[in-house]
C-alpha positions as CSV (number, residue, x, y, z in Angstrom):
1,M,149.8,85.5,98.1
2,S,150.5,85.9,94.4
3,L,148.8,88.6,92.3
4,S,147.1,86.0,90.1
5,L,145.6,84.3,93.1
6,C,144.4,87.6,94.4
7,G,142.8,88.3,91.1
8,F,141.2,84.9,91.0
9,I,139.7,85.4,94.5
10,T,138.5,88.9,93.6
11,F,136.9,87.6,90.4
12,T,135.3,84.6,92.3
13,L,133.8,87.0,94.9
14,F,132.6,89.3,92.2
15,L,131.0,86.4,90.3
16,H,129.4,85.1,93.6
17,K,128.0,88.6,94.2
18,I,126.5,88.8,90.7
19,L,124.9,85.3,91.0
20,K,123.5,86.3,94.4
21,M,122.0,89.5,92.9
22,R,120.5,87.5,90.0
23,Y,119.1,85.0,92.5
24,I,117.5,87.8,94.6
25,L,116.1,89.4,91.4
26,L,114.7,86.0,90.3
27,V,113.0,85.6,93.7
28,V,111.4,89.0,93.5
29,I,110.1,88.3,90.0
30,L,108.7,85.0,91.1
31,M,107.0,86.6,94.1
32,Q,105.5,89.3,91.9
33,S,104.2,86.5,89.6
34,V,102.8,84.4,92.3
35,F,101.3,87.1,94.6
36,G,100.4,89.6,91.9
37,F,102.1,92.6,93.5
38,S,100.6,95.8,92.2
39,Q,102.5,99.0,91.6
40,E,99.4,101.1,91.4
41,K,99.2,104.0,93.7
42,F,96.6,106.6,94.8
43,D,96.3,109.3,92.2
44,W,94.5,112.4,93.4
45,A,94.6,114.1,90.0
46,A,93.1,111.1,88.3
47,A,90.2,111.0,90.7
48,K,89.6,114.7,90.3
49,K,89.7,114.3,86.5
50,Y,87.2,111.5,86.7
51,Q,84.8,113.7,88.7
52,Q,85.2,116.5,86.2
53,E,84.4,114.2,83.3
54,L,81.4,112.9,85.1
55,N,80.1,116.5,85.6
56,K,80.6,117.2,81.9
57,E,78.6,114.0,81.0
58,Y,75.8,115.0,83.4
59,A,75.7,118.6,82.2
60,N,75.3,117.5,78.6
61,R,71.6,116.9,77.7
62,E,72.5,114.2,75.2
63,T,74.5,112.1,77.7
64,S,72.9,113.0,81.0
65,P,70.5,110.9,83.1
66,L,69.1,114.1,84.7
67,L,65.5,115.2,84.2
68,A,64.8,118.2,82.0
69,E,63.8,120.3,85.1
70,D,67.1,119.6,86.8
71,F,69.3,121.3,84.1
72,S,68.3,124.8,85.1
73,S,69.9,124.4,88.5
74,F,72.6,121.8,87.8
75,K,76.2,122.9,88.3
76,S,77.9,119.9,89.7
77,L,77.3,116.6,91.4
78,D,77.8,116.6,95.1
79,F,81.0,114.7,95.8
80,Y,82.7,113.7,99.0
81,P,86.2,115.2,99.3
82,I,88.8,113.0,97.5
83,S,90.6,110.9,100.1
84,E,93.5,108.5,99.9
85,K,91.8,106.5,102.7
86,Y,89.3,105.2,100.2
87,F,91.8,103.9,97.7
88,V,92.7,100.3,98.4
89,I,94.7,97.5,96.9
90,A,92.5,94.5,97.3
91,K,93.2,90.8,97.1
92,L,91.2,89.3,94.2
93,V,90.1,85.7,94.7
94,R,88.8,84.2,91.5
95,T,85.7,82.0,91.5
96,P,85.9,80.5,88.0
97,K,83.2,77.8,88.5
98,E,80.4,80.3,89.1
99,K,77.2,79.9,87.0
100,P,75.7,82.9,85.2
101,F,72.6,84.3,86.9
102,K,69.9,86.9,86.2
103,M,70.7,90.0,88.2
104,K,67.6,91.8,89.5
105,T,67.1,95.4,88.4
106,S,64.7,98.3,89.2
107,T,62.5,97.0,86.4
108,D,61.6,93.5,85.1
109,R,64.8,93.4,83.0
110,Q,67.2,90.7,84.2
111,P,70.6,90.9,82.5
112,M,72.9,87.9,82.8
113,F,75.9,88.4,85.1
114,V,78.5,86.0,86.5
115,K,80.4,86.3,89.8
116,Y,84.0,86.9,88.7
117,G,85.5,86.7,92.1
118,E,85.8,88.3,95.6
119,V,87.8,91.3,96.6
120,I,89.2,91.5,100.1
121,F,90.6,94.7,101.6
122,E,90.8,96.7,104.8
123,I,89.2,100.1,105.7
124,D,89.3,101.5,109.3
125,G,91.3,98.4,110.3
126,K,88.4,96.1,109.4
127,K,88.5,93.4,106.8
128,Q,85.9,93.9,104.1
129,H,84.5,91.5,101.5
130,L,82.7,92.3,98.2
131,N,81.7,90.2,95.2
132,V,82.7,91.5,91.8
133,Y,80.8,90.7,88.7
134,Q,81.1,90.5,84.9
135,S,78.4,91.1,82.4
136,V,77.9,88.0,80.2
137,E,76.8,90.1,77.3
138,F,79.6,92.7,77.5
139,S,82.2,90.0,78.0
140,K,81.6,88.9,74.4
141,I,82.5,92.3,73.1
142,P,86.2,92.9,72.7
143,K,86.1,96.5,73.9
144,Y,84.4,95.4,77.2
145,K,85.8,91.9,77.7
146,D,88.0,93.0,80.6
147,D,85.3,95.1,82.4
148,L,84.2,94.2,85.9
149,F,81.2,95.6,87.8
150,L,81.4,96.3,91.6
151,P,78.1,97.4,93.1
152,F,77.9,98.0,96.9
153,F,76.0,99.4,99.9
154,D,77.7,101.0,102.8
155,E,76.7,102.7,106.1
156,T,76.0,106.0,104.2
157,S,73.4,104.4,101.9
158,G,70.0,106.0,102.3
159,K,71.5,108.7,104.4
160,E,74.3,110.7,102.8
161,S,74.4,108.7,99.6
162,Y,71.8,107.1,97.4
163,M,69.7,104.5,99.1
164,G,70.1,102.1,96.2
165,G,73.9,101.9,96.7
166,K,76.7,102.9,94.3
167,Y,78.8,101.3,91.5
168,I,82.5,101.2,90.6
169,D,83.8,100.2,87.2
170,L,87.0,98.0,87.2
171,K,89.2,96.2,84.8
172,I,90.5,92.6,85.1
173,P,94.0,92.8,86.5
174,K,97.0,90.8,85.4
175,G,97.7,89.5,88.9
176,N,95.6,88.7,92.0
177,T,95.4,92.2,93.4
178,I,93.2,94.9,92.1
179,A,93.1,98.7,92.8
180,I,89.8,100.0,94.0
181,D,89.3,103.8,94.2
182,F,86.0,104.5,96.0
183,N,86.5,108.1,95.0
184,T,85.3,107.1,91.6
185,S,82.1,105.4,92.8
186,Y,79.0,106.8,91.2
187,N,75.2,106.5,91.5
188,P,73.0,104.3,89.3
189,Y,71.1,106.4,86.8
190,C,68.0,105.5,88.8
191,A,69.1,108.0,91.4
192,Y,68.2,110.7,88.9
193,S,65.3,109.3,87.0
194,H,62.8,106.4,87.2
195,R,63.0,105.9,83.4
196,Y,66.2,103.8,83.7
197,S,66.6,100.1,84.5
198,C,69.4,99.7,87.1
199,P,71.0,96.6,88.5
200,K,70.2,96.2,92.2
201,V,73.1,95.8,94.6
202,P,73.2,92.1,95.8
203,L,72.6,91.9,99.5
204,K,76.0,90.2,100.0
205,N,77.7,93.4,98.9
206,D,76.7,95.4,102.0
207,L,79.7,97.0,103.7
208,K,79.4,97.5,107.5
209,V,81.5,100.7,107.2
210,A,80.9,104.2,106.0
211,I,82.5,104.9,102.6
212,R,82.5,108.7,102.4
213,A,83.8,108.8,98.9
214,G,82.5,109.4,95.4
215,V,79.1,110.8,94.6
216,K,76.6,111.7,97.3
217,K,72.8,111.5,96.9
218,F,71.4,113.9,94.3
219,H,68.3,115.2,96.1
220,D,67.9,115.7,99.9
């Protein structure tokens, strides 16, 4: 076999390898585009920072929902231990043809929301379903146009955590998966004072599993 032929064969094999690698890369990119693979991972420090910021907000009389008599003894909200178990990457199924509706609150106020989609995930090996919502009013404001609202009940509601359920704030993702960190779930302001008007958790958002994450109930 001549040297030139060997070189040609080597170059052909090299070119084939490059094309194969480019093909594999293209397939990966397409899969990420179609299935919306998320690179988000559990971040213990971020969850801890969130809780610290929440404590600062509640300790500040100008931003706190606490009653005046609560400040003398307030040091910190009662949180469950931060746990990776309650960080999930959920599948987001859009429901674009939903009609806006009046969400019930603890008062006669009825803000307009629309069901943005459904999030599907697993905890304790069990598949869970929750509806996620978008405020019609806030969606018109550039700063809040990507905000999503996830209210939920779970098996701790009314026992270890607030009977009215808890909330999580989310952002619209680029793909069809969304990171949900229940360690950042918080109580409605109504858990601290009756002077607030809080959205009621829709009955469909009742998880049949204990979510021991986020803020516990304020008063025993």
